[in-house]
C-alpha positions as CSV (number, residue, x, y, z in Angstrom):
1,X,-36.3,8.4,0.6
2,X,-34.8,10.3,-2.8
3,X,-32.5,13.2,-2.8
4,X,-32.1,14.9,-6.2
5,X,-28.4,14.4,-7.4
6,X,-27.8,17.8,-9.0
7,X,-28.8,19.2,-5.5
8,X,-26.3,16.0,-2.5
9,X,-23.9,17.7,-1.1
10,X,-22.6,14.2,0.8
11,X,-20.7,11.6,-2.2
12,X,-19.5,9.8,-0.1
13,X,-17.7,7.3,-2.6
14,X,-15.0,8.4,-4.8
15,X,-15.2,4.6,-6.3
16,X,-14.1,5.6,-9.6
17,X,-10.5,6.1,-8.4
18,X,-11.2,2.8,-5.7
19,X,-13.0,0.8,-8.3
20,X,-12.5,2.0,-11.7
21,X,-8.3,1.5,-11.2
22,X,-8.8,-2.9,-11.2
23,X,-11.4,-3.6,-14.4
24,X,-8.8,-3.8,-17.2
25,X,-5.8,-4.0,-14.6
26,X,-4.6,-7.3,-16.2
27,X,-4.1,-6.1,-19.7
28,X,-2.9,-3.6,-18.3
29,X,-0.5,-5.0,-16.5
30,X,0.6,-7.5,-19.1
31,X,0.9,-4.6,-21.5
32,X,3.2,-2.5,-19.3
33,X,5.8,-4.8,-18.7
34,X,6.0,-5.5,-21.9
35,X,6.2,-2.0,-23.3
36,X,9.1,-1.8,-20.8
37,X,10.8,-5.0,-22.2
38,X,13.7,-4.7,-24.1
39,X,14.7,-7.2,-26.3
40,X,16.0,-10.6,-25.4
41,X,19.6,-9.7,-25.7
42,X,19.2,-8.0,-23.0
43,X,18.9,-11.2,-20.7
44,X,22.4,-12.0,-20.2
45,X,23.4,-12.4,-16.7
46,X,19.6,-12.8,-15.7
47,X,18.1,-15.8,-14.0
48,X,14.4,-17.3,-13.7
49,X,13.1,-15.9,-10.8
50,X,11.0,-18.7,-8.7
51,X,7.4,-17.2,-8.3
52,X,7.4,-16.1,-4.7
53,X,9.9,-12.8,-5.4
54,X,8.4,-12.7,-8.6
55,X,5.3,-11.6,-6.8
56,X,7.9,-9.6,-4.0
57,X,8.7,-8.1,-6.8
58,X,5.3,-6.4,-7.8
59,X,3.5,-6.3,-4.1
60,X,4.1,-3.1,-3.3
61,X,1.2,-2.9,-5.9
62,X,-0.7,-4.5,-2.7
63,X,-0.1,-1.4,-1.0
64,X,-1.0,0.5,-3.3
65,X,-4.8,-1.3,-5.1
66,X,-5.0,-0.8,-0.7
67,X,-4.0,3.1,-0.9
68,X,-6.9,3.5,-3.8
69,X,-9.4,1.6,-2.7
70,X,-9.3,2.9,1.2
71,X,-8.7,6.4,0.3
72,X,-11.6,6.6,-3.0
73,X,-13.9,4.7,-1.4
74,X,-13.7,6.1,2.6
75,X,-10.7,9.2,3.7
76,X,-11.6,11.4,0.0
77,X,-15.5,11.7,1.0
78,X,-15.3,12.1,4.1
79,X,-12.2,13.9,4.1
80,X,-13.7,16.2,1.5
81,X,-17.0,16.6,4.2
82,X,-15.4,17.1,6.7
83,X,-13.3,20.1,4.9
84,X,-15.7,21.1,2.6
85,X,-18.5,21.3,4.3
86,X,-21.5,21.9,1.7
87,X,-19.7,22.3,-1.4
88,X,-17.5,18.5,-1.2
89,X,-18.4,17.8,-4.1
90,X,-16.0,20.8,-5.5
91,X,-13.4,19.4,-3.0
92,X,-14.0,15.8,-3.9
93,X,-13.6,17.3,-8.1
94,X,-9.7,18.3,-6.7
95,X,-8.9,15.7,-4.8
96,X,-10.0,13.8,-8.5
97,X,-7.6,16.4,-10.1
98,X,-5.3,15.7,-8.1
99,X,-4.9,12.3,-8.9
100,X,-5.1,13.0,-12.3
101,X,-2.1,14.9,-12.4
102,X,-0.4,12.4,-10.0
103,X,-0.2,10.6,-12.9
104,X,2.2,12.6,-14.8
105,X,4.9,12.1,-12.8
106,X,5.6,8.0,-13.9
107,X,8.2,8.7,-16.4
108,X,10.2,11.4,-15.3
109,X,10.5,8.9,-12.1
110,X,11.4,6.7,-13.8
111,X,14.3,8.8,-15.3
112,X,15.7,9.7,-12.5
113,X,15.8,6.2,-11.1
114,X,17.5,5.0,-14.3
115,X,20.2,7.5,-13.6
116,X,20.2,6.7,-9.8
117,X,23.7,5.9,-9.0
118,X,24.2,4.3,-5.1
119,X,25.7,1.1,-3.3
120,X,22.3,-0.3,-2.7
121,X,21.8,-0.3,-7.1
122,X,20.2,2.6,-8.7
123,X,15.7,1.5,-7.8
124,X,16.3,0.3,-4.4
125,X,16.7,3.8,-2.3
126,X,14.5,5.4,-4.9
127,X,11.4,3.5,-3.7
128,X,12.4,3.8,0.2
129,X,13.0,8.1,-0.7
130,X,9.3,7.5,-2.3
131,X,8.1,6.0,1.1
132,X,9.6,8.1,3.3
133,X,8.0,10.9,1.9
134,X,4.2,9.3,1.5
135,X,4.6,8.2,5.4
136,X,5.6,12.1,6.1
137,X,2.4,13.6,3.5
138,X,0.4,10.8,5.2
139,X,1.4,12.3,8.4
140,X,0.5,15.6,7.2
141,X,-2.9,14.8,6.0
142,X,-3.9,13.6,9.1
143,X,-2.4,17.4,11.1
144,X,-4.5,19.8,8.7
145,X,-7.2,17.7,8.9
146,X,-7.7,18.0,12.4
147,X,-6.3,21.6,12.3
148,X,-9.3,21.6,8.9
149,X,-6.3,23.0,7.0
150,X,-8.0,22.9,4.0
151,X,-5.9,24.4,1.3
152,X,-2.3,22.9,3.1
153,X,-4.4,19.2,3.4
154,X,-5.1,19.9,-0.8
155,X,-1.1,21.0,-1.6
156,X,-0.3,17.6,0.6
157,X,-2.7,15.3,-1.0
158,X,-1.1,16.2,-4.5
159,X,1.9,15.7,-3.1
160,X,1.0,11.7,-1.1
161,X,-0.2,11.1,-4.7
162,X,2.6,11.8,-6.3
163,X,4.9,10.4,-4.1
164,X,2.3,6.6,-4.9
165,X,3.3,6.8,-8.0
166,X,6.7,7.7,-8.0
167,X,7.3,4.5,-5.8
168,X,4.5,2.6,-8.8
169,X,7.0,3.4,-11.3
170,X,10.7,2.6,-9.5
171,X,9.2,-0.6,-8.7
172,X,8.2,-1.1,-12.0
173,X,12.0,-1.0,-13.4
174,X,12.5,-3.8,-11.3
175,X,10.9,-5.6,-14.2
176,X,12.7,-5.5,-16.9
177,X,15.6,-4.9,-14.4
178,X,15.7,-8.0,-12.6
179,X,13.1,-10.7,-14.3
180,X,13.7,-12.7,-18.4
181,X,12.3,-11.5,-21.0
182,X,10.1,-14.8,-20.5
183,X,9.0,-14.3,-17.3
184,X,7.7,-10.6,-17.7
185,X,4.3,-11.5,-18.7
186,X,4.2,-13.7,-15.5
187,X,5.4,-10.6,-13.6
188,X,2.7,-7.8,-15.5
189,X,-0.1,-10.4,-14.1
190,X,1.3,-10.8,-10.8
191,X,1.2,-6.8,-10.8
192,X,-1.9,-6.3,-11.8
193,X,-3.3,-10.0,-9.3
194,X,-1.5,-7.8,-6.3
195,X,-3.5,-4.6,-7.0
196,X,-6.8,-6.2,-7.3
197,X,-5.6,-8.1,-3.5
198,X,-4.8,-5.3,-2.3
199,X,-8.3,-3.2,-3.7
200,X,-10.7,-5.7,-2.8
201,X,-8.8,-6.1,0.6
202,X,-9.2,-2.6,1.3
203,X,-13.3,-2.5,0.1
204,X,-13.5,-5.6,2.6
205,X,-12.1,-3.7,5.3
206,X,-14.3,-0.3,4.3
207,X,-17.6,-3.1,4.5
208,X,-16.6,-4.0,7.8
209,X,-14.1,-2.1,9.7
210,X,-15.6,1.6,7.8
211,X,-17.0,2.9,11.7
212,X,-12.9,3.2,12.6
213,X,-11.2,7.1,12.8
214,X,-9.8,8.3,9.7
215,X,-6.7,8.5,11.8
216,X,-7.1,4.8,11.7
217,X,-7.5,4.3,8.2
218,X,-4.2,6.9,7.4
219,X,-1.4,4.3,9.6
220,X,-2.6,1.1,7.5
221,X,-2.3,2.6,4.3
222,X,0.9,4.0,5.8
223,X,2.5,0.8,7.6
224,X,1.1,-1.3,4.6
225,X,2.6,0.6,2.0
226,X,6.3,0.2,4.4
227,X,6.1,-3.3,4.9
228,X,5.4,-3.9,1.0
229,X,7.9,-1.6,0.0
230,X,10.6,-3.5,2.0
231,X,9.0,-6.9,0.4
232,X,10.3,-5.3,-2.3
233,X,13.2,-4.5,-1.3
234,X,14.4,-7.6,-0.4
235,X,13.5,-9.3,-3.1
236,X,15.7,-7.5,-5.5
237,X,18.9,-8.4,-5.0
238,X,20.1,-4.7,-7.5
239,X,24.1,-4.9,-7.9
240,X,25.9,-1.4,-7.0
241,X,25.4,1.0,-9.1
242,X,28.4,3.2,-8.3
243,X,30.7,2.9,-10.2
244,X,33.1,6.3,-11.4
245,X,32.1,6.2,-15.0
246,X,28.2,6.0,-13.4
247,X,29.0,8.7,-11.6
248,X,29.3,10.8,-14.3
249,X,26.0,9.9,-15.9
250,X,24.2,10.7,-12.9
251,X,24.4,14.7,-13.4
252,X,21.3,16.1,-11.7
253,X,21.3,18.3,-13.8
254,X,21.0,16.6,-16.8
255,X,17.2,15.3,-15.6
256,X,16.4,18.9,-15.8
257,X,17.5,19.5,-19.0
258,X,16.6,16.6,-20.8
259,X,12.7,16.3,-18.8
260,X,10.8,17.6,-22.5
261,X,12.4,13.8,-23.8
262,X,10.5,11.5,-20.7
263,X,7.3,12.7,-22.3
264,X,8.1,12.3,-26.0
265,X,6.5,9.4,-28.2
266,X,7.5,7.4,-31.4
267,X,4.5,5.4,-31.7
268,X,6.3,3.3,-34.2
269,X,8.7,2.9,-32.7
270,X,6.8,1.7,-29.6
271,X,3.6,0.4,-30.9
272,X,2.7,-1.8,-27.8
273,X,3.6,0.9,-25.1
274,X,0.5,3.1,-27.2
275,X,-1.8,0.9,-27.1
276,X,-1.9,0.9,-23.5
277,X,-1.9,4.8,-24.0
278,X,-5.6,4.2,-26.1
279,X,-6.3,1.5,-23.8
280,X,-6.3,3.0,-20.4
281,X,-7.4,6.4,-22.4
282,X,-11.0,4.0,-22.8
283,X,-10.4,3.3,-19.1
284,X,-10.2,6.1,-17.7
285,X,-13.4,6.8,-19.9
286,X,-15.4,4.1,-18.0
287,X,-14.4,5.8,-14.2
288,X,-16.8,8.4,-15.2
289,X,-19.4,5.9,-15.8
290,X,-18.9,3.3,-12.5
291,X,-18.4,7.0,-10.4
292,X,-21.9,7.9,-11.3
293,X,-23.9,4.2,-10.9
294,X,-22.5,4.4,-7.9
295,X,-23.0,8.0,-6.6
296,X,-26.5,7.1,-7.6
297,X,-27.2,3.9,-5.6
298,X,-26.1,6.4,-2.9
299,X,-28.2,9.2,-3.0
300,X,-31.0,6.2,-3.8
301,X,-30.8,4.1,-0.6
302,X,-31.2,6.7,2.0
303,X,-31.3,4.4,5.7
304,X,-30.8,6.2,8.1
305,X,-27.7,5.1,9.4
306,X,-24.3,6.2,7.9
307,X,-22.5,2.9,8.8
308,X,-25.3,0.7,7.5
309,X,-25.3,3.4,3.8
310,X,-21.7,2.6,3.4
311,X,-21.9,-1.0,3.7
312,X,-24.1,-1.1,1.2
313,X,-22.7,1.0,-1.0
314,X,-19.6,-1.4,-0.7
315,X,-20.6,-4.3,-0.7
316,X,-22.3,-2.5,-4.4
317,X,-18.3,-2.0,-4.9
318,X,-17.1,-5.4,-4.2
319,X,-20.0,-6.9,-6.5
320,X,-19.1,-4.3,-9.1
321,X,-15.5,-5.8,-9.1
């Protein structure tokens, strides 16, 4: 049986978040680290890290990849059906916009963590604050879903995506802080590998555990995020940054006054980062194609069994990656 694509109100797979994030991730991961890496003269005081620490410093991407795949492939589509009914497609599009807007937090989050001062360093406290926000907001999503509070759910979803991107940005700052320049390419590859592994794990989990309730998936995402955050904090042996001189530099109002500077880019000064932006733009454009193909598969194979339909799209998604 076939359904007309334009009339479907049951788009179950926001896979252009779950999958599209991973196709170019190896290249982008290496370019990201290269773009934010200072010159070799900044390696003073840094030591070569063993492979396990390089992996641990980037292990937050395991949780991020898992979240993107689990929410994109399962939670977001089902929540759109539950909250928006016949307008599920519009609800899903609104979630897509929220995920896109959340990417804009990166520069400001990086500046915030650069200037944070504490006895535990500057990145680790910011990561713990971000994961605390993720736990709180994920709990809000589950409650709002039960209450069918659509507007509040969407607001909490936007803030949750902000928190996830803040955690990822802060973690990325640990690489130039703690890793010598010749190992940063390896760290970029580890970032990509962890993201892919987390996403693949979630896709396989959806294939075999798709029958679990939505609340169970929210809990799994939160617990996995906390475990990975603690792993990063354990591996990041940051020095205290709460000296008197640095405290004077850490006025929170300075971030607000110079927020505009966070979003300015000199292409001639940062050519590698400019390449990253061009690649990411092309990469995001490919999202729409992949998303359409997976929607097409969903709308073509109507098996009369929701679990089997979910399984075939899950299998196709895994094969595509």
